[in-house]
Backbone bond lengths (Angstrom), bond angles and torsions (degrees), N, CA, C in turn:
res aa  C-N    CA-C-N  psi(-1)  N-CA   C-N-CA  omega(-1)  CA-C   N-CA-C  phi
1 M - - - 1.441 - - 1.512 107.77 -
2 A 1.303 117.62 133.72 1.455 122.28 -177.51 1.518 110.24 -76.37
3 R 1.331 115.59 145.59 1.456 120.62 176.91 1.511 109.58 -82.82
4 K 1.319 116.03 149.16 1.459 120.38 177.05 1.523 108.79 -76.91
5 S 1.315 115.42 148.24 1.449 119.46 175.18 1.526 108.43 -72.33
6 A 1.314 117.01 163.99 1.467 121.42 -179.61 1.522 110.76 -61.27
7 N 1.344 116.96 -39.00 1.463 119.66 179.31 1.510 112.00 -66.26
8 T 1.329 118.14 -40.89 1.447 121.63 179.14 1.515 109.79 -63.89
9 A 1.330 117.58 -45.05 1.445 121.08 179.92 1.525 110.24 -63.40
10 K 1.330 117.85 -40.26 1.460 121.67 179.20 1.524 109.76 -63.49
11 T 1.336 117.41 -43.13 1.450 121.72 179.59 1.525 110.08 -64.90
12 D 1.356 117.53 -43.90 1.452 120.72 178.97 1.531 110.79 -60.21
13 N 1.336 117.20 -44.40 1.444 120.76 -179.23 1.521 110.74 -65.81
14 A 1.334 117.24 -40.92 1.465 120.20 178.99 1.514 109.71 -63.57
15 S 1.306 117.72 -40.70 1.452 120.31 179.47 1.524 110.61 -65.44
16 A 1.317 117.09 -40.01 1.445 120.75 -176.73 1.519 111.93 -68.62
17 T 1.320 118.13 -27.31 1.454 119.86 -176.75 1.504 113.48 -101.80
18 G 1.330 117.04 8.47 1.452 119.31 173.42 1.506 114.98 92.34
19 T 1.311 118.67 -1.74 1.456 119.04 175.89 1.505 109.04 -89.70
20 Q 1.305 115.62 152.43 1.446 119.30 178.30 1.514 108.95 -123.08
21 Q 1.314 115.57 150.36 1.437 120.27 178.75 1.509 109.52 -107.70
22 S 1.333 115.35 149.57 1.456 119.16 176.32 1.511 108.40 -74.42
23 P 1.369 117.65 166.38 1.468 120.01 -177.76 1.515 112.77 -55.77
24 G 1.316 118.90 -27.98 1.472 121.32 -179.79 1.512 112.60 -78.41
25 G 1.348 118.37 -6.48 1.453 121.14 177.57 1.509 112.80 100.40
26 A 1.337 118.52 -11.55 1.441 120.84 -179.81 1.515 109.93 -86.39
27 A 1.314 116.45 150.92 1.453 120.42 178.50 1.517 109.51 -71.41
28 P 1.337 117.72 150.95 1.447 119.61 176.59 1.517 110.79 -60.64
29 E 1.311 115.69 158.93 1.461 121.35 -175.47 1.526 112.56 -56.26
30 A 1.349 117.42 -41.45 1.455 120.45 -179.14 1.513 112.17 -60.93
31 D 1.352 117.62 -36.78 1.450 120.66 -178.88 1.532 111.73 -73.08
32 T 1.340 118.23 -27.57 1.449 120.03 179.67 1.515 110.02 -74.07
33 L 1.339 117.86 -25.67 1.442 121.70 179.44 1.519 111.80 -78.82
34 K 1.310 117.67 -28.97 1.450 122.23 -176.50 1.519 109.80 -124.38
35 A 1.324 115.76 114.72 1.466 121.02 179.53 1.523 109.04 -70.20
36 P 1.338 116.65 151.76 1.474 118.07 178.50 1.536 111.27 -63.35
37 R 1.291 114.03 149.11 1.455 121.82 177.34 1.533 107.87 -64.36
38 V 1.307 118.65 138.97 1.461 122.12 -178.85 1.529 109.17 -106.50
39 I 1.312 113.77 124.67 1.468 121.65 174.92 1.519 106.18 -112.46
40 K 1.322 116.51 127.13 1.470 121.03 177.66 1.511 109.11 -100.54
41 K 1.335 114.72 134.56 1.466 120.08 176.47 1.524 108.21 -107.33
42 Y 1.318 114.84 123.28 1.442 121.39 -177.80 1.524 110.91 -94.16
43 P 1.335 118.25 161.41 1.472 121.18 -179.04 1.525 113.77 -56.25
44 N 1.325 117.31 -28.27 1.469 120.57 179.00 1.534 111.37 -81.22
45 R 1.346 116.76 12.45 1.463 125.67 177.34 1.522 113.56 74.30
46 R 1.312 118.76 4.97 1.444 120.77 179.48 1.528 109.32 -78.86
47 L 1.315 114.87 145.72 1.452 122.08 -179.15 1.525 108.77 -110.31
48 Y 1.335 115.83 128.87 1.459 120.70 -176.70 1.527 109.90 -118.32
49 D 1.314 116.38 120.17 1.461 122.72 179.69 1.528 107.64 -85.47
50 T 1.323 116.30 111.96 1.475 119.92 -177.69 1.529 112.28 -71.09
51 Q 1.318 117.60 -20.29 1.463 120.43 179.82 1.527 111.14 -75.05
52 T 1.341 116.57 -41.75 1.460 120.32 -178.61 1.527 111.96 -97.94
53 S 1.323 117.15 -4.52 1.470 122.76 -178.02 1.536 111.06 54.35
54 S 1.316 115.18 47.18 1.460 119.48 178.99 1.526 110.43 -149.25
55 Y 1.330 114.15 159.41 1.452 119.60 175.98 1.531 108.08 -77.55
56 V 1.327 115.43 143.83 1.465 120.73 -179.74 1.522 109.32 -127.20
57 T 1.314 115.13 160.98 1.457 121.69 179.30 1.525 109.57 -101.10
58 L 1.305 115.74 169.88 1.442 121.61 176.14 1.537 110.57 -62.09
59 T 1.316 116.03 -34.48 1.469 121.16 177.60 1.527 110.26 -63.26
60 E 1.311 117.20 -39.11 1.475 120.02 178.63 1.539 111.32 -70.44
61 I 1.319 116.07 -33.56 1.480 120.07 175.83 1.531 108.41 -66.36
62 K 1.337 116.17 -41.83 1.460 119.83 177.15 1.526 109.96 -58.35
63 Q 1.318 117.10 -40.17 1.472 120.45 -179.22 1.529 110.52 -65.55
64 L 1.326 118.23 -34.11 1.462 120.82 175.21 1.534 109.71 -60.72
65 V 1.328 115.76 -42.49 1.471 120.90 177.94 1.521 109.27 -62.65
66 M 1.324 116.65 -47.93 1.469 121.09 -178.32 1.530 111.39 -60.99
67 D 1.331 116.21 -33.84 1.472 121.13 -179.29 1.530 111.67 -82.69
68 G 1.337 116.98 -4.56 1.463 120.83 179.70 1.515 114.15 74.26
69 Q 1.328 117.05 21.39 1.466 120.83 -179.88 1.528 110.14 -80.56
70 S 1.297 115.07 139.01 1.450 121.67 178.52 1.523 110.36 -81.31
71 F 1.333 116.15 131.18 1.463 119.83 178.71 1.516 109.24 -151.71
72 V 1.306 114.99 163.71 1.455 122.45 174.99 1.523 106.81 -137.18
73 V 1.327 115.82 140.24 1.455 121.42 178.39 1.530 107.55 -107.24
74 R 1.312 115.56 124.43 1.468 121.93 -177.71 1.507 110.31 -120.00
75 D 1.338 116.02 142.41 1.448 121.71 171.71 1.526 107.41 -66.18
76 A 1.311 117.50 128.03 1.468 121.53 -175.04 1.520 112.48 -62.83
77 K 1.333 118.40 -32.62 1.465 120.82 -178.97 1.516 112.46 -85.64
78 S 1.321 117.25 -54.68 1.457 121.29 -172.24 1.533 113.91 -89.92
79 G 1.327 116.72 -21.29 1.453 119.63 -176.56 1.523 114.10 81.74
80 D 1.341 117.16 2.82 1.459 121.44 179.67 1.525 110.54 -60.32
81 D 1.319 116.47 146.54 1.456 121.91 178.68 1.540 108.62 -79.80
82 L 1.311 116.17 118.77 1.467 122.84 -178.69 1.531 111.85 -112.38
83 T 1.332 117.02 13.24 1.461 122.12 -174.61 1.523 111.85 -56.52
84 R 1.337 116.84 -52.43 1.468 120.50 -177.92 1.528 110.92 -59.44
85 S 1.311 116.68 -42.16 1.456 121.72 -179.94 1.530 110.73 -60.26
86 L 1.332 116.96 -43.46 1.448 120.38 -179.44 1.519 111.21 -69.36
87 L 1.336 117.17 -38.60 1.477 120.20 177.62 1.532 110.41 -64.12
88 L 1.321 117.54 -39.86 1.466 121.30 176.59 1.528 110.42 -63.91
89 Q 1.333 117.32 -36.67 1.450 121.66 178.45 1.530 109.99 -63.95
90 I 1.340 117.36 -40.71 1.457 121.57 177.90 1.526 109.95 -63.18
91 I 1.336 116.27 -44.73 1.462 120.42 178.33 1.522 110.78 -60.44
92 L 1.332 117.49 -43.60 1.462 121.56 179.39 1.519 110.74 -59.64
93 E 1.322 116.72 -44.57 1.463 119.92 179.54 1.529 111.19 -65.18
94 E 1.315 117.40 -39.70 1.460 120.89 178.56 1.533 110.52 -65.89
95 E 1.308 117.17 -40.59 1.472 121.44 179.59 1.527 110.86 -65.78
96 S 1.321 117.43 -31.44 1.461 121.82 -178.11 1.522 112.79 -85.80
97 A 1.334 117.04 -12.27 1.461 120.30 -169.60 1.513 116.13 -92.97
98 G 1.298 119.59 9.62 1.459 117.72 -179.90 1.500 111.91 158.39
99 A 1.315 115.92 -114.92 1.459 120.97 -179.27 1.528 109.31 -87.75
100 P 1.328 116.30 102.59 1.465 118.54 -178.04 1.516 112.44 -68.73
101 M 1.314 115.52 150.51 1.461 122.21 178.92 1.535 110.48 -83.99
102 F 1.312 116.67 -34.42 1.457 121.18 -175.45 1.523 111.05 -103.53
103 T 1.327 115.69 128.92 1.462 119.76 174.34 1.522 109.15 -77.86
104 E 1.314 116.77 167.90 1.459 119.89 176.29 1.518 110.83 -61.67
105 A 1.332 117.50 -36.09 1.465 120.40 179.30 1.526 111.25 -63.63
106 V 1.342 116.93 -41.80 1.460 120.53 179.20 1.521 109.88 -63.82
107 L 1.328 116.83 -46.60 1.458 120.29 -179.35 1.531 110.83 -62.86
108 S 1.315 117.13 -39.81 1.462 120.64 177.57 1.517 111.29 -62.13
109 N 1.321 116.34 -42.41 1.472 119.78 178.86 1.522 111.79 -65.64
110 I 1.310 117.49 -38.81 1.456 119.98 177.13 1.522 109.61 -62.06
111 I 1.322 117.42 -44.72 1.464 121.86 179.50 1.534 110.38 -60.00
112 R 1.318 116.96 -39.24 1.468 120.41 -179.53 1.532 112.49 -61.72
113 F 1.306 117.82 -23.72 1.460 120.25 -179.06 1.532 112.79 -77.70
114 Y 1.341 117.75 -18.84 1.456 119.46 178.36 1.531 108.73 -67.90
115 G 1.317 116.13 125.48 1.460 121.24 -179.18 1.510 112.78 85.47
116 H 1.322 118.49 -8.48 1.455 123.19 178.94 1.533 108.92 -82.42
117 A 1.306 116.42 153.54 1.466 120.61 -178.97 1.528 112.28 -58.28
118 M 1.319 116.78 -26.25 1.459 120.65 -178.28 1.521 113.91 -92.47
119 Q 1.331 118.22 8.32 1.467 121.18 -177.26 1.514 112.20 -53.56
120 G 1.302 117.34 -46.16 1.459 120.97 -177.96 1.513 113.66 -64.55
121 H 1.327 116.12 -27.20 1.469 119.96 -178.22 1.525 112.24 -86.47
122 M 1.322 117.31 -23.38 1.458 120.50 -176.38 1.527 110.96 -63.97
123 G 1.309 118.35 -43.81 1.471 120.78 179.28 1.510 111.83 -59.78
124 A 1.335 116.52 -44.77 1.459 120.62 179.92 1.538 110.30 -64.94
125 Y 1.328 115.51 -38.22 1.478 120.39 178.63 1.520 110.80 -63.00
126 L 1.325 116.89 -47.98 1.458 120.63 179.82 1.519 111.26 -64.60
127 E 1.324 116.54 -42.71 1.467 120.90 179.77 1.523 110.58 -61.17
128 S 1.318 117.43 -44.17 1.462 122.11 -179.88 1.528 110.82 -61.48
129 N 1.329 116.64 -44.60 1.459 120.02 -179.90 1.521 111.90 -66.63
130 L 1.330 117.11 -39.11 1.456 120.32 178.70 1.533 111.17 -66.47
131 Q 1.341 116.90 -39.92 1.457 120.21 177.46 1.521 110.71 -63.20
132 S 1.329 116.64 -41.70 1.462 120.88 177.77 1.530 110.83 -61.40
133 L 1.315 115.57 -44.36 1.461 120.66 179.69 1.534 110.58 -62.29
134 M 1.314 116.93 -43.49 1.461 120.95 -179.68 1.543 111.06 -66.06
135 M 1.323 116.51 -38.80 1.470 119.25 177.75 1.522 110.79 -63.93
136 M 1.306 116.57 -44.41 1.464 119.87 179.02 1.517 110.75 -64.67
137 Q 1.302 117.73 -39.02 1.456 122.03 -179.78 1.529 109.58 -64.07
138 S 1.317 117.73 -43.32 1.457 119.48 -179.15 1.521 111.95 -69.72
139 K 1.330 117.75 -32.01 1.456 121.11 178.47 1.522 111.97 -70.45
140 M 1.302 115.87 -38.58 1.460 119.82 -173.38 1.515 115.02 -98.07
141 G 1.298 116.48 -13.64 1.457 119.39 -178.70 1.515 111.39 76.06
142 H 1.288 115.90 -178.23 1.452 121.50 -176.74 1.524 112.67 -83.06
143 Q 1.317 118.41 -6.38 1.451 121.44 -176.55 1.524 111.98 -77.01
144 Q 1.292 118.28 -19.12 1.454 122.74 -171.43 1.528 112.52 -95.12
145 Q 1.308 117.67 55.08 1.468 121.56 -176.88 1.522 112.34 -62.20
146 N 1.313 117.35 -35.48 1.468 121.63 -179.93 1.531 110.37 -61.66
147 I 1.300 116.79 -45.09 1.464 120.73 -179.54 1.533 109.68 -64.99
148 M 1.316 116.44 -39.41 1.460 120.21 -179.95 1.519 110.84 -63.67
149 S 1.322 117.04 -40.83 1.457 118.64 179.59 1.534 110.56 -67.57
150 Q 1.341 116.33 -34.91 1.454 119.64 175.47 1.525 110.69 -63.78
151 M 1.332 116.84 -41.97 1.464 120.56 178.51 1.529 110.52 -63.54
152 Q 1.330 115.68 -40.57 1.460 119.80 179.31 1.522 110.67 -62.34
153 E 1.315 116.04 -42.57 1.463 119.39 177.86 1.515 110.57 -62.47
154 Q 1.332 116.61 -42.01 1.469 121.07 179.19 1.519 110.49 -62.31
155 M 1.331 117.00 -42.68 1.466 120.59 179.30 1.516 110.56 -63.93
156 Q 1.339 117.11 -38.62 1.452 120.18 179.11 1.532 110.15 -64.82
157 K 1.329 116.69 -40.45 1.464 120.00 177.24 1.535 111.01 -63.38
158 Q 1.346 115.59 -44.03 1.462 119.66 -179.81 1.512 110.75 -63.57
159 T 1.319 116.77 -41.13 1.463 120.65 179.15 1.519 110.67 -64.75
160 A 1.314 117.84 -41.88 1.471 121.07 177.63 1.522 110.52 -61.23
161 Q 1.328 116.87 -42.60 1.459 120.76 178.49 1.531 110.57 -64.55
162 F 1.333 116.25 -41.67 1.458 121.58 179.23 1.525 110.65 -61.07
163 L 1.327 116.02 -47.46 1.462 121.03 -178.75 1.525 111.52 -65.18
164 S 1.322 116.51 -43.64 1.480 118.70 -179.37 1.513 111.98 -68.41
165 A 1.319 116.85 -29.46 1.470 120.65 178.63 1.531 110.91 -63.35
166 F 1.341 116.62 -26.34 1.453 120.46 -178.32 1.525 111.82 -110.86
167 G 1.318 115.38 17.71 1.456 120.39 172.80 1.525 114.75 75.32
168 L 1.318 116.67 20.62 1.465 119.46 178.65 1.507 108.87 -105.94
169 K 1.327 116.71 149.34 1.461 120.89 179.56 1.507 108.99 -72.19
170 S 1.327 114.46 151.59 1.491 118.61 175.46 1.499 110.15 -115.00
């Protein structure tokens, strides 16, 4: 499996923590003025918010994501970046807590992309579609459910075409 370049990893981490980069690769001016919030994860699984000097729960971390706040989760001993791992943990809990967002077919298709030649492109593809969906949602508000379902259908068709173009089942 190929390693990601430093720029790709930096972009992935910025995307995961709510920061966005300009087309030239530099962070927007507002992000350069304010460093991301640092959350330390201790061996006992407790999360410590260095900004508020208090322990926080996974629910509070989820709220940071919902509020669009930039943060990074670091292992308290080694300093390793655990942000992606914690975000995946939040997704897992959300998927287990009621009405899941991802069907088994979607999850199976995502798994099929690991190790596939198109693995690097799948993340960018999903991110682009999610950004488009979010832009449309903010433009139209929550009242336009019909348009949102039409967009969802269109995205499903595009994803099916994308998968079949590379010989993967949809």
